[in-house]
N, C-alpha and C positions, 0 to 999 in steps of 0.2 A: 109357686106360680100364681096361685089364687090371690096373693097379695098384690101382684102386678096386674093380672088380668082377671077381673071379676067374672063370675059365672054368667052373668047377664050380658057380658060382652063377648061371648063365645058362640059361634054357630058351627055346626058340623054338617057334613053331607050336602054342601052347597053346590049348585050346578049353574054357575054363571055362563053366559054365552060368549063372553070375551073378557079381556083383562080389565077394561074400563068398568064393566059391571061388577067384577070381583072387588075392585077398589071401592065402588059405591056401597057394596055390602058391608065392608069393615068400617067405612066412613059413616054409614047410617047408624051402626051400633053406637059409635061415639056421639053422633048427633042426638040420638035418643037418650043418652046418658047426660046430655047437657055439657059435654066436654069440649065440643067444637061446634061450629056452625056449618051450614051447607057450603059456604065459600071455601072452607078448608078441604072438604071432600073434592070439590072442583079443582082446587089447587094441586092436590095429590095426583089427580088424573092428568092435569096440564103439565105437571113436572115430568111425567113419563113421556108424554107426547113431545116435549121440547128436548129432554135430555136422554131419552132412550130408556131401556129397561134396567137402569142402574139399581133399582130397588131389589132386584133378584140377587140375593147375597150368596146363594149356594144352591145345590141341587134341591129342588122342591120348596125353597123358602124365600119369601120376599117380605120386605118391610116397607110398606107404603108410608110416605111422609112428605111434608112440604114445609116451607118457611112458616113459622107460627104467626107472625104479624099480629093482627087483632082478632084472628079467627079461632084461637085456642083459649078456652076458658079455664081449663084445669088439666093437669097431667093425667093421662089415662092411656090404656091400650085396649085394642080389640083384636080378635083373631077369628078367621074363617078357615075351616078345613074343607077343602074341595073334594067332591066325590071322585074326581079324576084329575090328573095333572092338566094344567092349562098353560098354553104357550103365551109367553110375554115377548118373545123375540130375543131372548137372552141367550148368550153362549153358555150360561150356567144351567140351561135346561128349563123345563116346564115347572110351574109352581103348583104345589099341593097345599101348602100352609101359607096363609097371607096374614101378616100382622099390620096394624096401623097404630 
């Protein structure tokens, strides 16, 4: 797993106020790594607003993403583990682990 998600791209015990903030958390990790720019983080949030909570792939797990266009500089992943499950409005349930 550390070959895919570097330790500096992992945060635990996060307490976002809403799903948008949770995506901002994982996006900021990738921005800090130079892997994406802020427009990609915005695009991940906008995708959920437009398409619904399709990123929730199963109980407690979501993978935030958007079209790469010119906003992705290198392949990378980040993960935030939330201190308590957060509702995204998905029939798959609340999210506890969010990847980007």
